[in-house]
C-alpha positions in Angstrom: -17.4 14.3 -14.6 -18.5 12.7 -11.1 -17.9 9.5 -13.0 -13.8 10.2 -12.9 -13.8 11.0 -9.1 -11.3 9.0 -7.4 -13.8 7.1 -5.4 -16.5 6.5 -7.7 -13.7 5.4 -10.3 -12.4 3.1 -7.5 -15.5 0.9 -6.8 -16.4 0.7 -10.6 -12.8 -0.8 -11.3 -13.6 -3.0 -8.0 -16.7 -4.4 -9.6 -14.7 -4.8 -13.0 -12.2 -7.1 -11.2 -14.8 -8.9 -9.5 -16.2 -9.7 -12.7 -12.8 -11.1 -14.4 -12.4 -13.1 -10.8 -15.7 -14.6 -11.2 -14.6 -15.2 -15.3 -11.5 -17.0 -13.9 -13.2 -19.4 -11.6 -15.6 -20.7 -13.9 -12.7 -20.9 -16.5 -10.9 -23.2 -14.0 -14.2 -25.2 -13.2 -14.4 -26.4 -17.1 -11.1 -26.7 -17.4 -9.8 -24.1 -19.5 -6.7 -22.9 -17.7 -5.2 -20.5 -20.4 -8.3 -18.3 -20.6 -8.5 -18.5 -16.6 -5.3 -17.8 -15.8 -5.7 -14.4 -18.5 -9.0 -13.3 -16.5 -7.3 -13.9 -13.1 -4.3 -11.7 -14.3 -6.5 -8.8 -15.3 -8.4 -9.5 -12.5 -5.5 -8.5 -10.5 -4.6 -5.9 -12.4 -8.4 -4.0 -12.3 -7.8 -4.7 -8.5 -4.3 -2.7 -8.2 -6.1 -0.2 -10.4 -8.7 0.2 -7.8 -6.6 0.0 -4.5 -4.2 2.7 -5.9 -7.3 4.8 -6.6 -9.3 4.0 -3.0 -8.4 4.9 0.4 -8.0 2.6 3.8 -6.5 -0.8 4.1 -6.4 -1.6 0.2 -4.5 1.8 -0.7 -1.9 0.7 1.8 -1.6 -2.6 0.5 -1.8 -1.3 -3.4 2.0 -1.8 -4.2 1.5 -5.5 -2.8 -1.4 -6.0 -4.7 0.7 -4.7 -8.1 3.0 -7.4 -7.4 0.4 -9.9 -7.3 -0.8 -8.5 -10.2 2.9 -8.8 -11.7 2.8 -12.4 -10.6 -0.4 -13.1 -12.2 1.0 -11.8 -15.3 4.1 -13.4 -15.4 2.1 -16.7 -15.0 -0.5 -15.9 -17.5 1.9 -14.7 -20.0 5.0 -16.4 -19.5 6.0 -17.0 -23.1 5.4 -13.2 -24.2 8.1 -11.6 -21.7 10.6 -14.2 -22.8 11.9 -12.5 -26.1 11.0 -8.9 -27.6 8.9 -8.7 -30.2 10.4 -8.7 -33.7 9.2 -4.8 -34.2 11.0 -3.8 -31.1 13.9 -2.0 -33.2 17.5 -2.8 -32.4 16.1 -5.3 -29.8 13.7 -7.9 -31.5 14.1 -11.6 -30.8 16.7 -10.6 -27.8 16.1 -12.1 -24.2 14.0 -9.6 -22.4 16.2 -10.7 -19.3 18.8 -8.3 -20.8 17.0 -5.0 -19.2 17.2 -6.6 -15.5 20.5 -4.9 -14.4 19.3 -1.4 -16.0 16.2 -1.7 -14.6 17.7 -2.9 -11.2 20.4 0.1 -11.1 17.5 2.8 -12.3 15.5 1.3 -9.1 18.6 1.6 -7.0 19.1 5.3 -8.2 15.4 6.2 -7.3 16.1 4.9 -4.0 19.2 7.2 -3.6 17.3 10.1 -4.4 15.2 9.7 -1.0 18.7 9.7 1.0 20.2 12.5 2.4 23.5 13.3 4.4 21.8 13.4 7.4 20.4 10.0 7.5 23.8 8.7 7.7 24.9 11.9 10.5 21.9 10.8 12.7 24.0 7.7 13.2 26.0 9.6 15.6 22.9 10.4 17.7 21.8 6.6 17.8 24.7 4.8 17.6 24.0 1.7 19.7 20.4 1.4 18.1 21.7 1.8 14.4 24.4 -1.1 15.7 22.1 -3.5 17.1 19.6 -3.5 14.4 22.6 -3.8 11.4 23.6 -6.8 13.5 20.0 -8.1 13.4 19.6 -7.7 9.8 22.6 -9.6 8.7 22.8 -12.4 10.9 18.9 -13.2 11.8 17.6 -13.5 8.3 20.5 -15.0 6.7 20.5 -17.7 9.3 16.9 -18.1 8.7 16.9 -18.3 5.0 19.6 -21.3 5.5 17.8 -23.3 8.1 14.8 -23.1 6.0 16.4 -24.0 2.6 17.4 -27.2 4.5 14.4 -27.8 6.6 12.2 -27.8 3.4 14.8 -29.6 1.5 14.4 -27.3 -1.2 16.2 -27.7 -4.5 19.3 -26.2 -4.7 18.7 -23.0 -6.6 15.6 -22.5 -4.5 17.8 -22.9 -1.8 20.3 -20.6 -2.4 17.8 -17.7 -3.2 16.2 -18.3 0.3 20.0 -17.4 1.6 20.1 -14.6 -0.8 17.1 -13.1 0.1 18.1 -13.3 3.8 21.6 -11.7 3.0 20.1 -8.7 1.6 19.5 -5.5 2.8 16.4 -3.6 4.0 14.5 -1.6 1.6 12.5 1.7 1.4 9.5 -0.7 2.5 10.2 -0.9 5.7 10.4 3.3 5.9 7.2 3.2 4.7 5.9 0.3 7.4 7.9 2.2 10.1 5.7 5.0 9.3 2.3 3.1 9.2 3.8 1.4 12.2 4.5 4.8 14.2 8.0 3.4 14.7 11.1 5.7 14.5 10.8 6.7 10.7 14.6 8.5 11.2 16.2 5.6 12.7 14.4 3.1 10.0 15.9 5.6 7.1 19.3 5.5 8.7 19.4 2.0 9.1 18.0 1.3 5.7 20.6 3.8 4.1 23.7 2.0 6.2 22.5 -2.0 5.4 22.3 -0.9 1.6 26.0 0.7 1.6 27.0 -2.5 3.6 25.6 -4.8 1.1 28.2 -5.2 -1.8 30.6 -6.4 1.4 28.4 -8.3 3.7 25.8 -10.1 1.2 28.6 -11.6 -0.8 30.6 -12.8 2.1 27.2 -14.2 3.7 26.7 -16.2 0.6 29.5 -17.6 0.4 29.8 -18.7 3.9 26.2 -20.2 4.0 25.4 -20.8 0.2 28.8 -21.7 -1.3 27.8 -25.5 -1.3 24.5 -24.6 -3.2 25.9 -22.2 -6.0 29.4 -21.1 -7.0 30.1 -17.8 -5.3 32.9 -15.7 -6.6 33.1 -13.1 -3.6 35.5 -10.4 -5.3 33.3 -10.7 -8.7 30.2 -10.5 -6.8 31.6 -7.5 -4.8 32.5 -5.9 -7.8 29.1 -6.4 -9.2 27.0 -5.4 -6.4 29.1 -2.0 -6.3 28.3 -1.5 -10.0 24.4 -2.4 -9.5 23.7 -1.1 -6.2 26.2 1.2 -4.6 27.0 3.6 -7.6 23.7 4.6 -8.4 22.7 4.4 -4.8 25.3 7.1 -4.1 24.6 9.0 -7.7 21.1 9.4 -6.4 22.1 10.6 -3.1 24.2 13.1 -5.0 21.0 13.6 -7.3 19.2 14.4 -4.1 21.6 17.1 -3.2 21.9 18.9 -6.4 18.7 19.1 -8.3 15.8 18.2 -5.5 16.0 21.8 -5.1 15.5 22.9 -8.9 13.2 19.9 -10.2 11.0 19.7 -6.5 8.4 17.9 -9.2 10.4 14.9 -9.4 10.6 14.0 -6.0 7.3 12.4 -5.5 7.9 10.5 -9.1 11.0 8.6 -7.5 9.2 6.0 -5.8 7.0 5.4 -8.3 9.9 4.6 -10.3 11.2 2.4 -7.8 7.8 0.3 -7.5 7.4 0.2 -11.9 10.7 -1.3 -12.3 10.3 -3.7 -9.0 7.1 -4.6 -10.9 8.8 -5.0 -14.5 11.6 -7.6 -12.3 8.8 -9.3 -11.1 7.0 -10.4 -14.4 10.1 -10.9 -16.1 11.4 -13.6 -13.0 7.8 -15.5 -12.9 8.4 -15.8 -16.5 11.9 -17.1 -17.0 11.2 -19.3 -13.9 7.6 -20.3 -15.0 8.0 -24.2 -14.7 10.2 -24.3 -11.3 7.9 -22.3 -10.1 5.0 -24.6 -10.6 7.3 -27.2 -9.0 7.9 -25.7 -6.3 5.3 -23.2 -5.6 3.5 -23.8 -2.6 6.6 -25.0 -0.7 8.5 -22.2 -1.2 5.5 -19.9 -0.3 5.5 -21.6 3.3 9.0 -21.3 3.5 8.7 -17.4 2.8 5.7 -17.1 5.4 7.9 -18.8 8.3 11.0 -16.8 7.1 8.9 -13.3 6.8 7.6 -14.0 10.2 10.2 -15.0 11.7 12.3 -12.4 10.9 9.7 -9.9 12.4 9.8 -11.8 15.7 13.1 -12.3 16.3 14.3 -9.0 15.2 11.7 -7.5 18.1 12.9 -9.9 20.6 16.7 -9.8 20.3 16.6 -6.0 20.3 14.0 -6.3 23.7 16.5 -8.7 25.4 19.2 -6.4 24.9 17.1 -3.8 26.7 16.2 -1.2 23.8 12.4 0.6 24.0 9.2 -0.7 22.6 10.1 2.0 19.6 13.2 1.2 18.7 12.2 -2.8 19.0 9.2 -2.2 16.9 11.8 0.0 14.2 14.5 -3.1 14.3 11.8 -5.5 13.7 10.3 -4.0 10.6 13.9 -3.4 9.3 14.8 -7.1 10.0 11.9 -9.0 8.4 11.8 -6.4 5.2 14.2 -7.3 2.7 15.4 -5.3 -0.8 14.0 -8.4 -2.6 14.4 -6.4 -6.0 17.8 -5.9 -5.3 18.0 -9.7 -4.7 16.1 -10.5 -7.8 18.4 -8.1 -9.6 21.7 -10.2 -8.3 20.0 -13.2 -9.0 20.1 -12.0 -12.8 23.8 -11.1 -12.4 24.6 -14.6 -11.4 22.9 -16.1 -14.4 20.5 -17.6 -12.3 17.2 -15.7 -12.6 14.9 -18.9 -13.1 16.2 -20.2 -9.8 17.6 -17.6 -7.5 15.5 -15.1 -8.6 12.3 -16.7 -8.0 12.6 -16.3 -4.1 12.6 -12.7 -4.0 9.4 -12.6 -6.4 7.7 -15.2 -3.5 9.2 -13.3 -0.7 8.3 -9.4 -1.6 4.8 -9.9 -1.5 4.7 -12.0 1.2 6.8 -9.6 3.5 4.8 -6.8 2.6 1.6 -8.3 3.2 2.6 -9.4 6.8 4.5 -6.4 7.6 1.2 -4.4 6.9 -0.7 -6.2 8.8 1.7 -6.1 11.5 2.2 -2.2 11.4 -1.5 -1.3 11.3 -1.7 -3.6 14.2 1.3 -1.5 15.8 -0.4 1.7 15.0 -3.4 1.1 17.2 -1.0 0.1 19.9 0.2 2.7 22.1 3.9 2.6 23.3 4.1 1.9 27.0 7.2 2.7 29.0 9.4 -0.1 30.0 
């Protein structure tokens, strides 16, 4: 039975992942790219399982590693995720992308269950900090996305995707990173709640202003779409939180897992659909996302500092600004019928922002707050 102890099992699976990675390297060396990609995907999946069962920094990065595994699986088996197999009842030969919006709605519902009405009432106790954070959220990242899209001369659809990610609200990852960084978690949760509620209004307006020349944006239609796929599921989750959690306490720890699985599904589907385009602009897009993420953290922190806020608030706002709801952005790209272009950016941006935020949060956790 000792074999099934999480620590020992984690190490065993880690060894297996190393073997898969070595097999992948050999496959690339001998030019057998299809088999090499299959081994690479298997290596990432094994590494993700090992991280989830382990401890320390890899456990903290487990979700990011799972997303990387999703990208690898999408690359290696992209043709398998375009349509449902014939044997799937009622869905055989239909495009798998039809599940995009329902999966996103489930993700947003699960996110809503983590919120409570107290998260909104808390704004009255820290109004200026929340206001500064929201202003930074919906100015710094959209403008950075617009600037980087032009600086890198990205294809039109990809460029618009960078603006879309920048115009999205923060997600649950920012709350987790605020906890790791020993920042103001209550403020982080409140900002996430408000930015999510404001997104159906602000995201379409920002997209029209900054990306209207790149893709056709129908603001009222986009607002209604976001209301259906973001706002209503979050509100339903909020109501569920208050009506059902007391009766079904066992559901509470499952909801974040539901969100993570949903985002993983969207990742695999998006990479599969945008496989060819990702091969063309992958490295350039990766560099743009790295700059976008790090610049978001940096500018969010120093904008807050210039406005005279304390270090705890500055750290919290920096994480809120740099960490976007990439799953929502991918789902919105699908609703616009451009998942293979706009949708690729959040899939690349997601792992980048999580890795950079993890590094920053762990570094801050070891740096005590000093009084101004």
